KEDREN-812252 format. One record per residue (C-alpha): residue in three letters; x, y, z negated. Coordinates in steps of 0.001 Angstrom, whole numbers, always signed. Example, Ala and Ser with C-alpha at 12.3 -4.5 7.8 and 13.67 -1.06 7.14 Angstrom:
<pts>
<pt><aa>Ala</aa><px>+12300</px><py>-4500</py><pz>-7800</pz></pt>
<pt><aa>Ser</aa><px>+13670</px><py>-1060</py><pz>-7140</pz></pt>
</pts>
This chain:
<pts>
<pt><aa>Met</aa><px>+8342</px><py>+23653</py><pz>-58664</pz></pt>
<pt><aa>Cys</aa><px>+8083</px><py>+27129</py><pz>-57194</pz></pt>
<pt><aa>Arg</aa><px>+6505</px><py>+29481</py><pz>-59658</pz></pt>
<pt><aa>Ser</aa><px>+6011</px><py>+32299</py><pz>-57146</pz></pt>
<pt><aa>Ile</aa><px>+3555</px><py>+30244</py><pz>-55092</pz></pt>
<pt><aa>Lys</aa><px>+76</px><py>+31155</py><pz>-56278</pz></pt>
<pt><aa>Thr</aa><px>-3081</px><py>+29064</py><pz>-56224</pz></pt>
<pt><aa>Leu</aa><px>-4866</px><py>+29627</py><pz>-52920</pz></pt>
<pt><aa>Arg</aa><px>-8177</px><py>+27834</py><pz>-53464</pz></pt>
<pt><aa>Pro</aa><px>-11395</px><py>+29375</py><pz>-54681</pz></pt>
<pt><aa>Pro</aa><px>-12341</px><py>+30503</py><pz>-57222</pz></pt>
<pt><aa>Ala</aa><px>-8746</px><py>+31311</py><pz>-58204</pz></pt>
<pt><aa>Ala</aa><px>-8237</px><py>+33117</py><pz>-54899</pz></pt>
<pt><aa>Pro</aa><px>-11503</px><py>+33899</py><pz>-53125</pz></pt>
<pt><aa>Asp</aa><px>-9991</px><py>+35999</py><pz>-50302</pz></pt>
<pt><aa>Val</aa><px>-7033</px><py>+34027</py><pz>-48958</pz></pt>
<pt><aa>Thr</aa><px>-5542</px><py>+35283</py><pz>-45708</pz></pt>
<pt><aa>Glu</aa><px>-3378</px><py>+33541</py><pz>-43127</pz></pt>
<pt><aa>Asp</aa><px>-508</px><py>+35711</py><pz>-44388</pz></pt>
<pt><aa>Asp</aa><px>-1026</px><py>+34372</py><pz>-47933</pz></pt>
<pt><aa>Ile</aa><px>-869</px><py>+30801</py><pz>-46652</pz></pt>
<pt><aa>Arg</aa><px>+2239</px><py>+31455</py><pz>-44553</pz></pt>
<pt><aa>Ala</aa><px>+3964</px><py>+33208</py><pz>-47476</pz></pt>
<pt><aa>Ala</aa><px>+3346</px><py>+30183</py><pz>-49695</pz></pt>
<pt><aa>Ala</aa><px>+4674</px><py>+27877</py><pz>-46957</pz></pt>
<pt><aa>Leu</aa><px>+7773</px><py>+30034</py><pz>-46567</pz></pt>
<pt><aa>Gln</aa><px>+8427</px><py>+29943</py><pz>-50324</pz></pt>
<pt><aa>Tyr</aa><px>+8043</px><py>+26157</py><pz>-50331</pz></pt>
<pt><aa>Val</aa><px>+10450</px><py>+25658</py><pz>-47417</pz></pt>
<pt><aa>Arg</aa><px>+12961</px><py>+28040</py><pz>-49003</pz></pt>
<pt><aa>Lys</aa><px>+12808</px><py>+26100</py><pz>-52268</pz></pt>
<pt><aa>Val</aa><px>+13086</px><py>+22669</py><pz>-50664</pz></pt>
<pt><aa>Ser</aa><px>+15857</px><py>+23668</py><pz>-48242</pz></pt>
<pt><aa>Gly</aa><px>+17799</px><py>+25737</py><pz>-50737</pz></pt>
<pt><aa>Phe</aa><px>+18111</px><py>+28543</py><pz>-48170</pz></pt>
<pt><aa>Arg</aa><px>+16516</px><py>+31940</py><pz>-48493</pz></pt>
<pt><aa>Gln</aa><px>+17532</px><py>+32674</py><pz>-44912</pz></pt>
<pt><aa>Pro</aa><px>+18927</px><py>+29782</py><pz>-42864</pz></pt>
<pt><aa>Ala</aa><px>+21972</px><py>+30060</py><pz>-40639</pz></pt>
<pt><aa>Ala</aa><px>+21287</px><py>+30511</py><pz>-36936</pz></pt>
<pt><aa>His</aa><px>+21907</px><py>+26815</py><pz>-36227</pz></pt>
<pt><aa>Asn</aa><px>+19185</px><py>+25870</py><pz>-38758</pz></pt>
<pt><aa>Gln</aa><px>+16661</px><py>+28580</py><pz>-37864</pz></pt>
<pt><aa>Ala</aa><px>+14549</px><py>+26465</py><pz>-35484</pz></pt>
<pt><aa>Ala</aa><px>+14203</px><py>+23629</py><pz>-38003</pz></pt>
<pt><aa>Phe</aa><px>+13364</px><py>+26124</py><pz>-40758</pz></pt>
<pt><aa>Asp</aa><px>+10722</px><py>+27871</py><pz>-38633</pz></pt>
<pt><aa>Glu</aa><px>+9220</px><py>+24539</py><pz>-37574</pz></pt>
<pt><aa>Ala</aa><px>+8961</px><py>+23452</py><pz>-41203</pz></pt>
<pt><aa>Val</aa><px>+7238</px><py>+26712</py><pz>-42192</pz></pt>
<pt><aa>Ala</aa><px>+4737</px><py>+26270</py><pz>-39346</pz></pt>
<pt><aa>Ala</aa><px>+4058</px><py>+22646</py><pz>-40318</pz></pt>
<pt><aa>Val</aa><px>+3557</px><py>+23462</py><pz>-44006</pz></pt>
<pt><aa>Thr</aa><px>+1321</px><py>+26404</py><pz>-43069</pz></pt>
<pt><aa>Ala</aa><px>-841</px><py>+24164</py><pz>-40878</pz></pt>
<pt><aa>Ala</aa><px>-1012</px><py>+21434</py><pz>-43532</pz></pt>
<pt><aa>Thr</aa><px>-2005</px><py>+23995</py><pz>-46168</pz></pt>
<pt><aa>Glu</aa><px>-4738</px><py>+25426</py><pz>-43944</pz></pt>
<pt><aa>Arg</aa><px>-6124</px><py>+21902</py><pz>-43373</pz></pt>
<pt><aa>Leu</aa><px>-5994</px><py>+21160</py><pz>-47084</pz></pt>
<pt><aa>Leu</aa><px>-7821</px><py>+24348</py><pz>-48050</pz></pt>
<pt><aa>Asp</aa><px>-10424</px><py>+23795</py><pz>-45312</pz></pt>
<pt><aa>Gln</aa><px>-11156</px><py>+20287</py><pz>-46618</pz></pt>
<pt><aa>Leu</aa><px>-11215</px><py>+20961</py><pz>-50365</pz></pt>
<pt><aa>Val</aa><px>-14603</px><py>+21041</py><pz>-51999</pz></pt>
<pt><aa>Val</aa><px>-14762</px><py>+23019</py><pz>-55224</pz></pt>
<pt><aa>Arg</aa><px>-17499</px><py>+22140</py><pz>-57708</pz></pt>
<pt><aa>Gly</aa><px>-20336</px><py>+24561</py><pz>-57416</pz></pt>
<pt><aa>Gly</aa><px>-18948</px><py>+25833</py><pz>-54147</pz></pt>
<pt><aa>Gly</aa><px>-18041</px><py>+24512</py><pz>-50788</pz></pt>
<pt><aa>Ser</aa><px>-15102</px><py>+24457</py><pz>-48513</pz></pt>
<pt><aa>Arg</aa><px>-13102</px><py>+27585</py><pz>-47726</pz></pt>
<pt><aa>Pro</aa><px>-14937</px><py>+29932</py><pz>-45356</pz></pt>
<pt><aa>Ala</aa><px>-13385</px><py>+30088</py><pz>-41887</pz></pt>
</pts>
């Protein structure tokens, strides 16, 4: 879907930062909305979506168990 979003789970990405997660969320919301930068009247909805996708991604990565490993370190 969005080729610029990279895999964020270990071992593909052992040192994932909050900025990495937010950047992936931003790319996803941009792709789904079709807006690189939303108009002022859509900015709040856009920002809310980025925050929600960021939070969902953090939860997902925290709960994933990778064979031979564990969940993502906090």
